[in-house]
C-alpha positions in Angstrom: -13.8 -96.6 -88.6 -17.5 -96.1 -88.2 -17.3 -97.2 -84.6 -14.6 -94.5 -84.0 -16.8 -91.8 -85.6 -19.8 -92.9 -83.6 -17.8 -93.0 -80.3 -16.4 -89.5 -80.8 -19.9 -88.1 -81.5 -21.4 -89.9 -78.5 -18.7 -89.2 -76.0 -18.0 -85.5 -76.9 -21.5 -84.1 -76.0 -21.4 -85.7 -72.5 -18.1 -84.0 -71.6 -19.4 -80.8 -73.2 -22.6 -81.0 -71.2 -20.6 -81.3 -67.9 -18.5 -78.3 -68.9 -21.6 -76.3 -69.7 -23.0 -77.0 -66.2 -19.8 -75.8 -64.7 -20.0 -72.6 -66.8 -23.7 -72.2 -65.9 -22.9 -72.1 -62.1 -20.2 -69.5 -62.7 -22.3 -67.4 -65.0 -25.3 -67.5 -62.6 -23.1 -65.8 -60.1 -22.1 -63.1 -62.5 -25.6 -62.2 -63.7 -26.9 -62.1 -60.1 -29.8 -64.3 -60.7 -31.2 -67.5 -62.1 -30.3 -68.6 -65.6 -33.5 -69.4 -67.4 -32.1 -70.5 -70.8 -28.6 -71.0 -72.1 -27.9 -71.6 -75.8 -24.5 -72.7 -76.8 -23.6 -71.2 -80.2 -20.0 -72.5 -80.4 -17.6 -74.8 -78.5 -14.1 -75.6 -79.3 -11.0 -77.2 -77.7 -7.6 -75.8 -77.9 -4.6 -76.9 -75.8 -6.8 -78.8 -73.2 -9.0 -75.8 -72.8 -12.7 -75.8 -74.0 -14.1 -72.4 -74.9 -17.8 -72.2 -74.9 -19.8 -69.2 -76.3 -23.4 -68.3 -76.6 -26.4 -66.5 -75.3 -28.3 -66.8 -72.0 -31.4 -65.4 -70.4 -31.4 -64.7 -66.7 -34.2 -63.7 -64.3 -33.2 -61.3 -61.6 -35.1 -59.7 -58.7 -35.4 -56.0 -58.5 -33.1 -54.5 -55.7 -34.4 -53.8 -52.3 -37.2 -51.2 -51.9 -36.0 -47.8 -50.7 -36.7 -47.0 -47.1 -40.3 -46.1 -46.4 -41.7 -47.6 -49.6 -43.1 -50.9 -50.6 -42.2 -52.9 -53.8 -43.7 -56.0 -55.3 -41.5 -58.8 -56.1 -41.1 -58.4 -59.8 -38.5 -60.3 -61.8 -36.5 -58.7 -64.6 -35.6 -60.6 -67.7 -32.1 -59.9 -68.9 -30.3 -61.2 -72.0 -26.5 -61.7 -72.3 -23.8 -63.2 -74.5 -21.3 -65.2 -72.7 -17.9 -66.7 -73.1 -16.5 -69.4 -70.8 -13.3 -71.2 -70.7 -12.9 -74.5 -68.9 -9.7 -76.4 -68.1 -9.1 -79.3 -65.9 -12.7 -79.5 -64.7 -12.7 -75.8 -63.5 -13.9 -72.6 -65.0 -10.8 -70.5 -65.7 -12.5 -67.5 -67.3 -16.3 -66.5 -67.5 -17.4 -63.3 -69.1 -20.9 -61.9 -69.8 -21.9 -59.0 -72.0 -25.5 -57.5 -71.9 -27.1 -58.2 -75.3 -27.1 -55.0 -77.4 -24.2 -53.4 -75.5 
């Protein structure tokens, strides 16, 4: 019995980590930048579908400078909440919401 509990606790995070990485790629495309941090607040499985929720911080470059002007390359820091659904090794749904919206 103890071995079963240990195996479930050890194997579950490895699968969840791979699914978080899948979500991270999809979410990076949605935020339009690089994800600096991602914090998972909840993760649950229902009908072979894992739903992962949490917060992420992304860095994004400012848009192109208007014609005739110069702009330094500043990065903006943006915070979001996210919800991602993974099934069969693919991201089925990914949603981000700006924090405070």
